[in-house]
All heavy atoms as an XYZ file, in Angstrom:
817
protein
N      69.854     -2.884    -34.849
C      69.436     -4.024    -35.664
C      68.798     -3.496    -36.941
O      67.840     -2.724    -36.892
C      68.472     -4.888    -34.859
C      67.992     -6.133    -35.600
O      68.269     -6.278    -36.790
O      67.348     -6.946    -34.955
N      69.292     -3.929    -38.075
C      68.784     -3.449    -39.354
C      67.326     -3.823    -39.581
O      66.587     -3.096    -40.228
C      69.651     -3.986    -40.490
C      71.025     -3.362    -40.531
C      71.848     -3.918    -41.673
O      71.256     -4.443    -42.647
O      73.079     -3.826    -41.597
N      66.905     -4.968    -39.062
C      65.532     -5.429    -39.282
C      64.515     -4.524    -38.606
O      63.374     -4.422    -39.050
C      65.374     -6.861    -38.776
N      64.897     -3.856    -37.520
C      63.952     -3.011    -36.797
C      64.276     -1.533    -36.918
O      63.656     -0.718    -36.266
C      63.919     -3.404    -35.306
O      65.230     -3.258    -34.763
C      63.422     -4.814    -35.123
N      65.251     -1.189    -37.751
C      65.628      0.210    -37.909
C      64.496      0.989    -38.577
O      63.912      0.545    -39.551
C      66.905      0.317    -38.729
N      64.204      2.148    -38.011
C      63.215      3.049    -38.602
C      63.955      4.349    -38.881
O      64.527      4.946    -37.984
C      62.025      3.301    -37.658
C      61.311      1.998    -37.347
C      61.069      4.308    -38.266
C      60.176      2.132    -36.362
N      63.910      4.764    -40.122
C      64.674      5.937    -40.505
C      63.794      6.970    -41.196
O      62.775      6.644    -41.795
C      65.811      5.531    -41.450
C      66.801      4.583    -40.817
C      67.862      4.130    -41.793
O      67.887      4.632    -42.941
O      68.663      3.269    -41.406
N      64.214      8.205    -41.122
C      63.683      9.321    -41.888
C      62.192      9.370    -42.056
O      61.435      9.510    -41.094
N      61.764      9.265    -43.313
C      60.349      9.418    -43.657
C      59.461      8.400    -42.957
O      58.333      8.699    -42.578
C      60.155      9.309    -45.165
C      60.790     10.483    -45.915
O      61.020     11.529    -45.285
O      61.042     10.323    -47.129
N      59.974      7.169    -42.779
C      59.178      6.130    -42.114
C      58.902      6.510    -40.666
O      57.798      6.286    -40.158
C      59.888      4.782    -42.181
N      59.876      7.099    -39.989
C      59.688      7.531    -38.603
C      58.686      8.678    -38.525
O      57.801      8.688    -37.668
C      61.031      7.936    -37.981
C      60.975      8.428    -36.546
C      60.368      7.366    -35.632
C      62.355      8.833    -36.063
N      58.823      9.627    -39.431
C      57.891     10.755    -39.465
C      56.467     10.246    -39.700
O      55.527     10.672    -39.026
C      58.313     11.770    -40.560
C      57.227     12.829    -40.760
C      59.638     12.423    -40.199
N      56.300      9.305    -40.621
C      54.968      8.753    -40.905
C      54.423      8.000    -39.704
O      53.245      8.110    -39.373
C      55.012      7.837    -42.129
C      53.646      7.316    -42.539
C      52.690      8.433    -42.921
O      53.018      9.283    -43.748
N      51.500      8.445    -42.325
N      55.271      7.232    -39.036
C      54.844      6.474    -37.859
C      54.331      7.417    -36.773
O      53.270      7.198    -36.186
C      55.997      5.614    -37.323
C      55.623      4.806    -36.115
C      54.971      3.587    -36.244
C      55.887      5.279    -34.832
C      54.604      2.853    -35.138
C      55.524      4.549    -33.712
C      54.883      3.336    -33.869
O      54.511      2.621    -32.768
N      55.078      8.480    -36.492
C      54.665      9.444    -35.463
C      53.364     10.125    -35.872
O      52.455     10.298    -35.049
C      55.791     10.465    -35.186
C      55.296     11.576    -34.270
C      57.002      9.765    -34.570
N      53.245     10.474    -37.127
C      52.004     11.109    -37.601
C      50.822     10.155    -37.450
O      49.741     10.561    -37.004
C      52.165     11.537    -39.062
N      51.022      8.881    -37.791
C      49.958      7.883    -37.630
C      49.593      7.692    -36.167
O      48.420      7.562    -35.813
C      50.370      6.545    -38.246
C      50.426      6.583    -39.760
O      49.887      7.533    -40.359
O      51.015      5.650    -40.348
N      50.599      7.709    -35.296
C      50.352      7.570    -33.861
C      49.503      8.735    -33.358
O      48.495      8.545    -32.675
C      51.673      7.499    -33.095
C      51.495      7.490    -31.607
C      51.136      6.325    -30.955
C      51.655      8.649    -30.861
C      50.950      6.308    -29.575
C      51.470      8.643    -29.483
C      51.116      7.463    -28.847
N      49.904      9.947    -33.680
C      49.187     11.137    -33.230
C      47.756     11.140    -33.756
O      46.823     11.522    -33.051
C      49.953     12.414    -33.657
C      49.123     13.666    -33.403
C      51.288     12.505    -32.924
N      47.568     10.653    -34.982
C      46.237     10.632    -35.592
C      45.382      9.472    -35.081
O      44.206      9.374    -35.407
C      46.373     10.546    -37.115
N      45.973      8.576    -34.290
C      45.216      7.424    -33.797
C      44.981      6.389    -34.881
O      44.040      5.600    -34.798
N      45.845      6.375    -35.896
C      45.648      5.487    -37.039
C      46.405      4.172    -36.936
O      46.305      3.341    -37.824
C      46.059      6.209    -38.326
N      47.141      3.973    -35.858
C      47.886      2.721    -35.703
C      46.982      1.643    -35.122
O      46.140      1.913    -34.265
C      49.100      2.918    -34.791
C      50.161      3.892    -35.285
C      51.279      4.008    -34.260
C      50.714      3.454    -36.631
N      47.160      0.435    -35.585
C      46.418     -0.704    -35.053
C      47.261     -1.346    -33.960
O      48.419     -1.692    -34.202
C      46.155     -1.742    -36.163
O      45.440     -1.098    -37.216
C      45.359     -2.916    -35.637
N      46.711     -1.491    -32.745
C      47.489     -2.105    -31.675
C      47.870     -3.540    -32.008
O      47.094     -4.262    -32.641
C      46.564     -2.075    -30.452
C      45.356     -1.338    -30.853
C      45.372     -1.141    -32.331
N      49.038     -3.930    -31.579
C      49.473     -5.307    -31.725
C      49.122     -6.030    -30.434
O      49.544     -5.623    -29.353
C      50.991     -5.385    -31.966
O      51.286     -4.665    -33.167
C      51.454     -6.810    -32.104
N      48.315     -7.064    -30.537
C      47.884     -7.826    -29.375
C      48.470     -9.226    -29.484
O      48.303     -9.897    -30.502
C      46.341     -7.913    -29.312
C      45.893     -8.778    -28.157
C      45.737     -6.529    -29.223
N      49.169     -9.643    -28.424
C      49.686    -11.009    -28.397
C      48.484    -11.929    -28.224
O      47.791    -11.871    -27.225
C      50.671    -11.177    -27.244
C      51.284    -12.548    -27.166
C      52.260    -12.626    -26.002
C      52.751    -14.028    -25.814
N      53.604    -14.145    -24.629
N      48.218    -12.728    -29.235
C      47.033    -13.562    -29.205
C      47.265    -14.841    -29.988
O      47.875    -14.825    -31.048
C      45.847    -12.799    -29.827
O      44.705    -13.609    -29.887
N      46.751    -15.917    -29.447
C      46.703    -17.157    -30.205
C      45.701    -16.957    -31.339
O      44.869    -16.046    -31.301
C      46.225    -18.306    -29.309
C      47.220    -18.708    -28.241
C      48.380    -19.496    -28.810
O      48.153    -20.550    -29.424
O      49.518    -19.025    -28.652
N      45.740    -17.809    -32.317
C      44.758    -17.738    -33.401
C      43.361    -18.026    -32.846
O      43.202    -18.787    -31.896
C      45.107    -18.768    -34.481
N      42.366    -17.396    -33.430
C      40.983    -17.653    -33.013
C      40.664    -19.103    -33.354
O      40.826    -19.525    -34.498
C      40.004    -16.706    -33.726
C      40.279    -15.262    -33.306
C      38.565    -17.094    -33.428
C      39.460    -14.232    -34.041
N      40.231    -19.892    -32.357
C      39.948    -21.299    -32.638
C      38.758    -21.461    -33.573
O      37.814    -20.675    -33.523
C      39.650    -21.897    -31.260
C      39.422    -20.762    -30.346
C      39.994    -19.547    -30.963
N      38.830    -22.472    -34.423
C      37.706    -22.738    -35.329
C      36.453    -23.068    -34.525
O      35.359    -22.667    -34.874
C      38.048    -23.889    -36.270
C      39.010    -23.501    -37.360
C      39.200    -24.609    -38.376
O      38.237    -25.352    -38.653
O      40.318    -24.710    -38.891
N      36.619    -23.821    -33.464
C      35.515    -24.209    -32.582
C      35.745    -23.524    -31.241
O      36.593    -23.930    -30.470
C      35.489    -25.730    -32.428
C      34.218    -26.291    -31.851
C      33.031    -26.129    -32.782
O      33.193    -26.260    -34.003
O      31.938    -25.855    -32.274
N      34.986    -22.442    -30.971
C      35.166    -21.699    -29.724
C      34.761    -22.507    -28.498
O      35.376    -22.419    -27.455
C      34.336    -20.405    -29.729
C      34.908    -19.318    -30.552
N      36.026    -18.621    -30.199
C      34.514    -18.802    -31.741
C      36.301    -17.729    -31.110
N      35.400    -17.816    -32.067
N      33.679    -23.263    -28.625
C      33.120    -23.957    -27.468
C      33.252    -25.462    -27.643
O      32.793    -26.028    -28.626
C      31.647    -23.571    -27.267
O      31.560    -22.142    -27.140
C      31.074    -24.219    -26.026
N      33.874    -26.084    -26.649
C      34.048    -27.532    -26.627
C      33.642    -28.003    -25.238
O      34.133    -27.491    -24.232
C      35.514    -27.933    -26.933
C      35.690    -29.438    -26.818
C      35.929    -27.439    -28.308
N      32.730    -28.960    -25.169
C      32.236    -29.498    -23.896
C      31.732    -28.403    -22.959
O      31.942    -28.440    -21.758
C      33.328    -30.320    -23.203
C      33.717    -31.554    -24.002
O      32.844    -32.092    -24.717
O      34.880    -31.974    -23.911
N      31.089    -27.394    -23.524
C      30.483    -26.342    -22.723
C      31.412    -25.216    -22.339
O      30.970    -24.193    -21.834
N      32.720    -25.372    -22.553
C      33.673    -24.322    -22.209
C      34.124    -23.602    -23.467
O      34.452    -24.226    -24.466
C      34.886    -24.897    -21.478
C      34.617    -25.418    -20.075
C      35.853    -26.103    -19.526
C      34.185    -24.289    -19.157
N      34.141    -22.287    -23.389
C      34.522    -21.458    -24.521
C      35.943    -20.959    -24.320
O      36.310    -20.533    -23.226
C      33.554    -20.267    -24.653
O      32.242    -20.770    -24.854
C      33.921    -19.364    -25.810
N      36.740    -21.028    -25.380
C      38.099    -20.511    -25.336
C      38.092    -19.109    -25.919
O      37.568    -18.879    -27.005
C      39.053    -21.404    -26.156
O      39.046    -22.706    -25.580
C      40.469    -20.859    -26.144
N      38.663    -18.186    -25.179
C      38.718    -16.798    -25.598
C      40.166    -16.417    -25.829
O      41.038    -16.788    -25.039
C      38.105    -15.915    -24.507
C      37.993    -14.456    -24.841
C      36.523    -14.059    -24.793
C      38.770    -13.637    -23.858
N      40.430    -15.703    -26.908
C      41.766    -15.181    -27.198
C      41.644    -13.683    -27.440
O      40.535    -13.157    -27.593
C      42.406    -15.895    -28.412
C      42.614    -17.377    -28.122
C      41.595    -15.700    -29.669
N      42.784    -13.016    -27.460
C      42.782    -11.561    -27.605
C      41.983    -11.050    -28.784
O      41.288    -10.039    -28.701
N      42.063    -11.775    -29.899
C      41.366    -11.326    -31.100
C      39.877    -11.648    -31.100
O      39.159    -11.227    -32.002
C      42.027    -11.940    -32.340
C      43.420    -11.368    -32.589
O      43.688    -10.234    -32.145
O      44.241    -12.060    -33.210
N      39.393    -12.393    -30.102
C      37.959    -12.731    -30.078
C      37.236    -12.151    -28.868
O      36.036    -12.362    -28.721
C      37.772    -14.259    -30.101
O      38.269    -14.854    -28.923
N      37.927    -11.392    -28.034
C      37.298    -10.913    -26.794
C      36.089    -10.018    -27.061
O      35.067    -10.143    -26.398
C      38.300    -10.219    -25.856
C      37.636     -9.973    -24.497
C      38.865     -8.953    -26.461
C      38.578     -9.593    -23.395
N      36.182     -9.140    -28.027
C      35.057     -8.229    -28.279
C      33.809     -8.984    -28.719
O      32.712     -8.667    -28.291
C      35.444     -7.182    -29.320
C      36.412     -6.157    -28.787
C      36.744     -5.103    -29.809
C      37.753     -4.134    -29.211
N      38.204     -3.145    -30.178
N      33.991     -9.996    -29.562
C      32.841    -10.753    -30.062
C      32.227    -11.651    -29.004
O      31.009    -11.830    -28.966
C      33.249    -11.617    -31.258
C      33.667    -10.776    -32.450
O      33.191     -9.636    -32.566
O      34.473    -11.267    -33.261
N      33.048    -12.221    -28.135
C      32.542    -13.210    -27.181
C      32.216    -12.631    -25.810
O      31.201    -12.965    -25.220
C      33.550    -14.344    -27.024
C      33.800    -15.189    -28.262
C      34.907    -16.202    -28.006
C      32.534    -15.915    -28.681
N      33.078    -11.792    -25.285
C      32.916    -11.362    -23.896
C      32.054    -10.115    -23.724
O      31.498     -9.904    -22.660
C      34.284    -11.121    -23.262
N      31.947     -9.309    -24.760
C      31.206     -8.059    -24.616
C      29.878     -8.077    -25.359
O      29.345     -7.036    -25.718
C      32.069     -6.883    -25.060
C      33.292     -6.710    -24.201
C      34.551     -6.897    -24.730
C      33.176     -6.391    -22.863
C      35.680     -6.760    -23.937
C      34.291     -6.252    -22.065
C      35.546     -6.436    -22.606
N      29.328     -9.249    -25.537
C      28.011     -9.410    -26.149
C      26.973     -9.166    -25.054
O      26.861     -9.945    -24.115
C      27.868    -10.825    -26.727
C      26.546    -11.045    -27.423
O      25.583    -10.273    -27.190
O      26.467    -12.008    -28.206
N      26.245     -8.078    -25.168
C      25.294     -7.699    -24.113
C      24.109     -8.651    -24.003
O      23.341     -8.584    -23.050
C      24.831     -6.258    -24.326
C      25.957     -5.270    -24.104
C      25.474     -3.833    -24.098
O      24.268     -3.595    -23.905
O      26.319     -2.945    -24.276
N      23.974     -9.563    -24.952
C      22.900    -10.550    -24.914
C      23.281    -11.783    -24.105
O      22.455    -12.665    -23.906
C      22.523    -10.970    -26.342
C      22.070     -9.820    -27.233
C      20.776     -9.186    -26.752
O      19.855     -9.928    -26.376
O      20.698     -7.944    -26.750
N      24.539    -11.859    -23.659
C      25.023    -13.054    -22.962
C      25.571    -12.707    -21.584
O      26.095    -11.625    -21.364
C      26.155    -13.709    -23.756
C      25.770    -14.209    -25.115
C      26.980    -14.794    -25.826
C      26.618    -15.227    -27.234
N      27.797    -15.690    -27.970
N      25.419    -13.658    -20.667
C      26.100    -13.594    -19.379
C      27.391    -14.376    -19.538
O      27.360    -15.547    -19.922
C      25.247    -14.217    -18.275
C      23.970    -13.438    -18.057
O      23.998    -12.240    -17.874
N      22.847    -14.126    -18.107
N      28.512    -13.743    -19.259
C      29.809    -14.361    -19.506
C      30.632    -14.359    -18.225
O      30.774    -13.335    -17.570
C      30.574    -13.608    -20.623
C      31.919    -14.259    -20.878
C      29.754    -13.554    -21.897
N      31.149    -15.545    -17.863
C      32.077    -15.684    -16.735
C      33.427    -16.093    -17.312
O      33.519    -17.077    -18.049
C      31.602    -16.757    -15.759
C      30.248    -16.520    -15.105
C      29.824    -17.757    -14.326
C      30.316    -15.321    -14.187
N      34.456    -15.318    -16.996
C      35.777    -15.587    -17.559
C      36.727    -16.044    -16.461
O      36.833    -15.406    -15.420
C      36.356    -14.333    -18.240
C      35.424    -13.847    -19.344
C      37.745    -14.616    -18.794
C      35.838    -12.536    -19.978
N      37.412    -17.162    -16.737
C      38.445    -17.659    -15.833
C      39.792    -17.427    -16.508
O      40.075    -17.967    -17.562
C      38.265    -19.148    -15.552
C      39.384    -19.733    -14.686
C      39.241    -21.225    -14.498
C      39.656    -21.925    -15.773
N      39.721    -23.379    -15.669
N      40.609    -16.581    -15.894
C      41.981    -16.385    -16.339
C      42.834    -17.390    -15.581
O      42.763    -17.453    -14.350
C      42.448    -14.964    -16.028
C      41.740    -13.922    -16.841
C      40.564    -13.342    -16.392
C      42.257    -13.520    -18.059
C      39.909    -12.383    -17.148
C      41.609    -12.562    -18.824
C      40.429    -11.990    -18.365
N      43.612    -18.189    -16.301
C      44.382    -19.234    -15.640
C      45.785    -19.331    -16.217
O      46.076    -18.802    -17.291
C      43.671    -20.589    -15.778
C      43.738    -21.152    -17.179
C      44.735    -22.060    -17.529
C      42.827    -20.772    -18.156
C      44.817    -22.562    -18.821
C      42.900    -21.275    -19.434
C      43.897    -22.165    -19.772
O      43.983    -22.651    -21.050
N      46.627    -20.015    -15.470
C      47.957    -20.390    -15.950
C      48.004    -21.913    -15.934
O      47.659    -22.527    -14.921
C      49.037    -19.811    -15.040
N      48.414    -22.541    -17.024
C      48.382    -23.998    -17.112
C      49.236    -24.699    -16.056
O      48.958    -25.831    -15.693
C      48.919    -24.308    -18.510
C      48.973    -23.033    -19.242
C      48.864    -21.917    -18.257
N      50.234    -24.028    -15.530
C      51.130    -24.619    -14.528
C      50.623    -24.415    -13.103
O      51.144    -25.001    -12.160
C      52.534    -24.013    -14.651
C      52.516    -22.520    -14.749
C      52.621    -21.780    -15.891
C      52.344    -21.572    -13.686
N      52.537    -20.435    -15.616
C      52.370    -20.276    -14.256
C      52.183    -21.668    -12.309
C      52.232    -19.112    -13.502
C      52.046    -20.508    -11.562
C      52.075    -19.248    -12.161
N      49.597    -23.615    -12.909
C      49.115    -23.241    -11.570
C      48.308    -24.371    -10.923
O      47.321    -24.844    -11.489
C      48.253    -21.986    -11.695
S      47.381    -21.535    -10.176
N      48.717    -24.777     -9.748
C      48.024    -25.840     -9.029
C      46.578    -25.501     -8.709
O      45.692    -26.347     -8.828
N      46.318    -24.264     -8.287
C      44.946    -23.844     -7.967
C      44.068    -23.861     -9.215
O      42.906    -24.260     -9.169
C      44.932    -22.442     -7.348
C      45.663    -22.354     -6.058
N      45.229    -22.963     -4.914
C      46.821    -21.730     -5.742
C      46.077    -22.716     -3.932
N      47.063    -21.975     -4.414
N      44.647    -23.432    -10.331
C      43.908    -23.436    -11.598
C      43.565    -24.858    -12.025
O      42.452    -25.136    -12.470
C      44.724    -22.749    -12.689
S      45.089    -21.004    -12.359
N      44.535    -25.766    -11.891
C      44.303    -27.168    -12.258
C      43.222    -27.782    -11.372
O      42.373    -28.537    -11.841
C      45.592    -27.968    -12.128
C      46.623    -27.642    -13.175
C      47.890    -28.442    -12.920
C      48.992    -28.109    -13.889
N      50.217    -28.873    -13.614
N      43.260    -27.443    -10.101
C      42.283    -27.984     -9.147
C      40.858    -27.492     -9.458
O      39.883    -28.192     -9.208
C      42.677    -27.588     -7.726
C      41.852    -28.243     -6.656
C      42.373    -27.900     -5.283
C      41.535    -28.597     -4.220
N      42.000    -28.302     -2.875
N      40.765    -26.309    -10.043
C      39.468    -25.720    -10.341
C      38.803    -26.325    -11.584
O      37.581    -26.219    -11.756
C      39.655    -24.211    -10.555
C      38.397    -23.438    -10.779
S      38.798    -21.701    -11.043
C      37.191    -21.024    -11.288
N      39.560    -26.984    -12.441
C      39.048    -27.469    -13.730
C      37.778    -28.302    -13.598
O      36.782    -28.023    -14.287
C      40.145    -28.223    -14.522
C      39.559    -28.961    -15.714
C      41.222    -27.260    -14.976
N      37.711    -29.335    -12.750
C      36.477    -30.141    -12.703
C      35.237    -29.334    -12.297
O      34.152    -29.531    -12.861
C      36.781    -31.223    -11.653
C      38.262    -31.242    -11.519
C      38.745    -29.882    -11.874
N      35.396    -28.426    -11.357
C      34.251    -27.614    -10.919
C      33.841    -26.621    -11.996
O      32.661    -26.339    -12.185
C      34.570    -26.887     -9.607
C      34.761    -27.830     -8.435
C      33.520    -28.677     -8.155
O      32.381    -28.164     -8.245
O      33.694    -29.866     -7.835
N      34.825    -26.087    -12.711
C      34.552    -25.143    -13.801
C      33.791    -25.848    -14.926
O      32.831    -25.310    -15.466
C      35.868    -24.556    -14.298
C      35.746    -23.381    -15.236
C      36.125    -23.374    -16.545
C      35.256    -22.072    -14.955
N      35.890    -22.135    -17.100
C      35.357    -21.313    -16.139
C      34.730    -21.469    -13.824
C      34.962    -19.981    -16.217
C      34.343    -20.135    -13.906
C      34.456    -19.423    -15.084
N      34.212    -27.079    -15.246
C      33.526    -27.870    -16.276
C      32.105    -28.204    -15.837
O      31.166    -28.148    -16.637
C      34.316    -29.138    -16.586
C      35.610    -28.870    -17.317
C      36.493    -30.097    -17.476
O      36.242    -31.128    -16.809
O      37.448    -30.018    -18.274
N      31.939    -28.540    -14.568
C      30.607    -28.847    -14.029
C      29.708    -27.606    -14.111
O      28.550    -27.697    -14.518
C      30.738    -29.314    -12.577
C      29.432    -29.670    -11.919
C      29.668    -30.136    -10.492
C      28.368    -30.374     -9.765
N      28.589    -30.714     -8.349
N      30.259    -26.458    -13.753
C      29.484    -25.218    -13.817
C      29.087    -24.896    -15.254
O      27.962    -24.448    -15.505
C      30.293    -24.063    -13.218
N      29.989    -25.154    -16.195
C      29.676    -24.901    -17.611
C      28.495    -25.747    -18.056
O      27.616    -25.275    -18.785
C      30.904    -25.184    -18.479
N      28.455    -26.993    -17.605
C      27.347    -27.885    -17.953
C      26.054    -27.414    -17.308
O      25.008    -27.338    -17.956
C      27.667    -29.324    -17.502
O      28.863    -29.749    -18.163
C      26.542    -30.273    -17.844
N      26.119    -27.072    -16.037
C      24.916    -26.662    -15.305
C      24.370    -25.320    -15.774
O      23.169    -25.081    -15.696
C      25.207    -26.625    -13.807
C      25.424    -27.998    -13.216
C      25.715    -27.975    -11.725
O      25.606    -26.909    -11.076
O      26.067    -29.043    -11.192
N      25.240    -24.441    -16.246
C      24.806    -23.108    -16.659
C      24.588    -22.975    -18.164
O      24.308    -21.881    -18.653
C      25.829    -22.067    -16.194
C      25.936    -21.898    -14.675
C      27.101    -20.991    -14.314
C      24.637    -21.362    -14.097
N      24.696    -24.091    -18.878
C      24.524    -24.053    -20.326
C      23.178    -23.422    -20.676
O      22.142    -23.782    -20.137
C      24.610    -25.460    -20.908
C      24.633    -25.476    -22.415
C      24.865    -26.876    -22.949
C      24.968    -26.846    -24.457
N      25.260    -28.163    -25.002
N      23.215    -22.457    -21.562
C      22.000    -21.746    -21.957
C      21.707    -20.533    -21.091
O      20.905    -19.681    -21.461
N      22.350    -20.453    -19.917
C      22.151    -19.314    -19.012
C      23.365    -18.398    -18.987
O      23.240    -17.194    -18.803
C      21.869    -19.810    -17.596
C      20.613    -20.626    -17.478
C      20.463    -21.170    -16.074
C      19.287    -22.137    -16.020
N      19.262    -22.892    -14.775
N      24.544    -19.000    -19.120
C      25.797    -18.238    -19.074
C      26.847    -18.955    -19.918
O      26.775    -20.172    -20.104
C      26.295    -18.087    -17.639
N      27.790    -18.188    -20.400
C      28.913    -18.734    -21.144
C      30.126    -18.704    -20.223
O      30.471    -17.647    -19.694
C      29.198    -17.901    -22.413
C      30.407    -18.439    -23.159
C      27.974    -17.858    -23.310
N      30.731    -19.862    -19.999
C      31.946    -19.920    -19.196
C      33.133    -19.972    -20.140
O      33.168    -20.771    -21.074
C      31.937    -21.127    -18.256
C      31.254    -20.835    -16.912
C      29.782    -20.609    -17.073
C      31.559    -21.902    -15.913
N      34.086    -19.112    -19.870
C      35.193    -18.889    -20.783
C      36.515    -19.129    -20.079
O      36.695    -18.759    -18.926
C      35.145    -17.437    -21.313
C      36.331    -17.134    -22.193
C      33.849    -17.162    -22.047
N      37.441    -19.756    -20.810
C      38.809    -19.951    -20.339
C      39.735    -19.022    -21.102
O      39.649    -18.925    -22.325
C      39.279    -21.389    -20.595
C      38.716    -22.382    -19.603
O      38.452    -21.985    -18.455
O      38.558    -23.547    -19.975
N      40.641    -18.367    -20.364
C      41.686    -17.550    -20.981
C      43.011    -17.972    -20.371
O      43.208    -17.861    -19.156
C      41.467    -16.048    -20.735
C      42.646    -15.242    -21.281
C      40.173    -15.569    -21.361
N      43.899    -18.481    -21.204
C      45.251    -18.819    -20.753
C      46.024    -17.510    -20.646
O      46.478    -16.948    -21.640
C      45.919    -19.770    -21.747
C      47.315    -20.198    -21.321
O      47.899    -19.554    -20.430
O      47.818    -21.176    -21.900
N      46.163    -16.999    -19.426
C      46.788    -15.698    -19.201
C      48.284    -15.703    -19.474
O      48.891    -14.636    -19.583
C      46.517    -15.227    -17.776
N      48.883    -16.886    -19.622
C      50.301    -16.928    -19.963
C      50.519    -16.702    -21.452
O      51.603    -16.311    -21.867
C      50.959    -18.269    -19.559
O      50.389    -19.333    -20.341
C      50.765    -18.549    -18.087
N      49.501    -16.954    -22.247
C      49.587    -16.749    -23.690
C      48.899    -15.446    -24.074
O      49.403    -14.685    -24.883
C      48.945    -17.938    -24.451
C      48.956    -17.695    -25.943
C      49.661    -19.231    -24.117
N      47.769    -15.206    -23.497
C      46.996    -13.986    -23.768
C      47.338    -12.952    -22.704
O      46.474    -12.496    -21.951
C      45.499    -14.299    -23.774
C      45.090    -15.418    -24.699
C      45.344    -15.114    -26.164
O      45.304    -13.936    -26.566
O      45.589    -16.071    -26.915
N      48.613    -12.582    -22.618
C      49.058    -11.745    -21.516
C      48.417    -10.358    -21.502
O      48.187     -9.785    -20.444
C      50.580    -11.651    -21.469
C      51.201    -11.060    -22.715
O      50.496    -10.886    -23.718
O      52.413    -10.777    -22.686
N      48.074     -9.815    -22.658
C      47.439     -8.499    -22.660
C      46.047     -8.558    -22.023
O      45.635     -7.639    -21.332
C      47.347     -7.932    -24.071
O      46.528     -8.737    -24.888
N      45.329     -9.673    -22.229
C      44.010     -9.832    -21.609
C      44.150    -10.010    -20.109
O      43.383     -9.450    -19.326
C      43.275    -11.024    -22.200
C      42.879    -10.935    -23.669
C      42.143    -12.204    -24.084
C      42.019     -9.730    -23.921
N      45.113    -10.828    -19.707
C      45.335    -11.038    -18.274
C      45.702     -9.753    -17.571
O      45.250     -9.479    -16.464
N      46.519     -8.940    -18.210
C      46.935     -7.670    -17.623
C      45.769     -6.696    -17.557
O      45.563     -6.029    -16.545
C      48.076     -7.053    -18.451
O      49.180     -7.963    -18.471
C      48.527     -5.734    -17.881
N      44.992     -6.634    -18.613
C      43.897     -5.655    -18.679
C      42.676     -6.063    -17.873
O      42.058     -5.244    -17.206
C      43.505     -5.419    -20.134
C      42.512     -4.294    -20.323
C      42.336     -3.953    -21.779
C      41.389     -2.783    -21.944
N      41.266     -2.370    -23.339
N      42.306     -7.343    -17.936
C      41.046     -7.772    -17.346
C      41.172     -8.748    -16.182
O      40.215     -8.965    -15.465
C      40.154     -8.437    -18.412
C      39.855     -7.538    -19.576
C      40.464     -7.751    -20.812
C      38.960     -6.498    -19.453
C      40.180     -6.928    -21.892
C      38.675     -5.666    -20.528
C      39.297     -5.889    -21.739
O      39.022     -5.069    -22.805
N      42.315     -9.419    -16.057
C      42.460    -10.512    -15.104
C      42.695    -10.145    -13.696
O      42.936     -9.200    -13.154
């Protein structure tokens, strides 16, 4: 495919960048939402995990889910209730593992 062809100098540069650790990983991620928290639940995406989940000042509980999963759907009311009850003590986070597959694979 011409669109993905890498030739000559570009290939040499790519390998050199890889060896030097200069490449930026490509993460499949939805756009960072303008409003992270709605009704006590925080939405986390690949590009926001470092800012939201690894804040040492916060207690964070992450639920990795699939929108089609019956068990996940059944858990929603209890998860929302927990978010309300733990407000100010912990941040409850939703991650759609079907969209944020790299997060689901790494952390889920």
